[in-house]
C-alpha positions in Angstrom: -107.3 -107.5 41.9 -107.9 -104.2 43.5 -104.1 -104.1 44.0 -103.5 -105.0 40.2 -106.6 -102.5 38.8 -104.4 -99.8 41.5 -101.2 -100.5 39.5 -102.5 -100.7 36.5 -104.6 -97.3 37.7 -101.4 -95.6 38.8 -99.7 -97.0 35.5 -102.8 -95.4 33.4 -102.2 -92.3 35.9 -98.5 -92.6 34.7 -99.6 -93.1 31.2 -102.1 -90.5 31.1 -99.5 -88.5 32.8 -97.0 -89.1 30.5 -99.3 -88.5 27.4 -100.6 -85.4 29.0 -97.1 -84.4 29.3 -95.9 -84.8 25.9 -98.9 -83.0 24.9 -97.5 -80.4 27.1 -94.1 -80.7 26.0 -95.4 -80.7 22.3 -97.4 -77.7 22.9 -94.5 -75.8 25.1 -92.2 -77.0 22.0 -95.0 -75.3 19.6 -95.5 -72.6 21.4 -91.8 -71.7 21.7 -91.4 -72.7 18.5 -93.9 -70.1 17.2 -92.3 -67.6 19.9 -89.0 -68.1 18.3 -90.9 -68.0 14.4 -92.5 -64.7 15.4 -89.1 -63.3 16.8 -87.2 -64.7 13.5 -90.1 -62.8 11.8 -90.0 -59.5 13.7 -86.1 -59.9 13.5 -86.4 -60.1 9.3 -89.0 -57.5 9.5 -86.8 -55.2 11.5 -83.7 -56.2 9.6 -85.6 -55.6 6.2 -86.9 -52.2 7.8 -83.1 -51.5 8.8 -82.0 -52.5 5.6 -85.1 -50.2 3.6 -83.7 -47.6 6.2 -80.4 -48.4 5.3 -80.9 -48.2 1.6 -82.6 -44.9 1.8 -79.7 -43.6 3.7 -77.2 -44.3 1.3 -79.7 -43.6 -1.8 -79.6 -39.9 -0.2 -75.7 -40.4 0.3 -75.4 -41.0 -3.3 -77.8 -38.4 -3.9 -76.1 -36.0 -2.1 -72.7 -36.7 -3.5 -73.9 -36.7 -7.2 -75.5 -33.7 -6.4 -72.2 -32.3 -4.9 -70.5 -33.8 -8.1 -72.8 -32.0 -10.6 -72.2 -28.8 -8.6 -68.6 -28.7 -8.8 -68.8 -29.6 -12.7 -71.1 -26.6 -13.0 -68.9 -24.6 -11.0 -65.7 -25.7 -13.2 -67.9 -25.3 -16.2 -68.9 -21.9 -15.3 -65.3 -20.9 -14.7 -64.0 -22.3 -17.9 -66.7 -20.6 -19.9 -66.0 -17.2 -17.6 -62.4 -17.7 -18.7 -63.2 -18.2 -22.3 -65.8 -15.4 -22.3 -62.8 -13.0 -21.1 -60.2 -14.2 -23.7 -62.7 -13.5 -26.2 -63.4 -10.4 -25.2 -59.7 -9.4 -24.8 -59.1 -10.9 -28.3 -62.0 -8.7 -29.6 -60.7 -5.5 -27.7 -57.1 -6.4 -29.3 -58.5 -6.6 -32.9 -60.5 -3.6 -32.1 -57.6 -1.4 -31.0 -55.7 -3.3 -34.2 -58.4 -1.6 -36.4 -58.0 2.0 -34.8 -54.7 1.6 -35.7 -54.6 0.6 -39.2 -57.3 3.3 -39.8 -55.2 6.0 -38.1 -52.1 4.5 -40.4 -54.7 4.6 -43.6 -55.7 8.1 -43.1 -52.2 9.3 -42.4 -51.3 7.6 -45.5 -54.1 9.2 -47.4 -52.9 12.4 -46.1 -49.3 12.0 -47.5 -50.6 10.8 -50.3 -53.0 14.1 -51.0 -50.0 16.1 -49.9 -47.8 14.4 -52.5 -50.4 14.5 -55.2 -50.9 18.6 -54.8 -47.1 18.9 -54.8 -46.8 16.8 -58.1 -49.9 19.0 -59.3 -47.8 21.9 -58.4 -44.6 20.7 -60.1 -46.7 19.7 -63.1 -48.2 23.3 -63.1 -44.7 24.7 -62.9 -43.1 22.8 -65.4 -46.3 23.3 -68.1 -45.2 27.3 -67.2 -41.4 26.4 -67.7 -42.6 24.5 -71.1 -44.7 27.3 -72.2 -42.4 29.8 -71.5 -39.4 28.0 -73.2 -41.9 27.4 -76.1 -42.6 31.4 -76.3 -38.9 32.0 -75.8 -38.1 29.4 -78.7 -41.0 30.9 -81.0 -39.6 34.5 -80.2 -36.2 33.5 -80.8 -36.7 32.0 -84.1 -38.8 34.5 -84.9 -36.0 37.1 -84.3 -33.6 34.9 -86.0 -36.0 34.6 -88.8 -36.7 38.0 -89.2 -32.8 38.8 -88.7 -32.3 36.3 -91.5 -34.6 38.0 -93.8 -33.2 41.4 -92.7 -29.9 40.3 -93.7 -31.0 38.8 -96.8 -33.0 41.3 -98.0 -30.6 44.4 -97.1 
C-alpha cells in the first residue's frame, strides 16, 4: 500500500505540480497579456500623443500658410489700391490742367471780345459822327439850296 500511496502521491504531486504549473502558466499568460495590453495602451497613448502633436503641427502649418496667403492678398490688394490711387491722381491732375487751359482760352476769348467791342464802339461812334456830319451837310445843302431858290424866286 505504501507503494500505491507513493504512486498516488507522485501522481498527486504531478497533478499538483501540473495544477500549479497551469496556474503559473495562467498567471504568466495573464501577466504577459497585461504587459502586452499595457504596451499596446502605451503605444496607443504614444500614437495618440503623436497624432495630437502631428495634428498641432499640421494646424500650425495650415495657419502659417493661411497667414502667408492673407499677407499675399493684402500686398496684392494694397498694390491694386495704390495703382488705382495713382491713376485717379493722374486723371485729377489732367483734369486740373485741362481746366486751366480752358480758363486761359476763355480769358483770351474775353480779351478778344473786349477788343472787338471797343473796335465796334469806335466804329459806331465814327459812323454816328459821319451821319451827324452828313445830316448837317444835308441840312446845310438844303438850306443853301432853299436860300438860292428863294433868292432866284424873289429876285
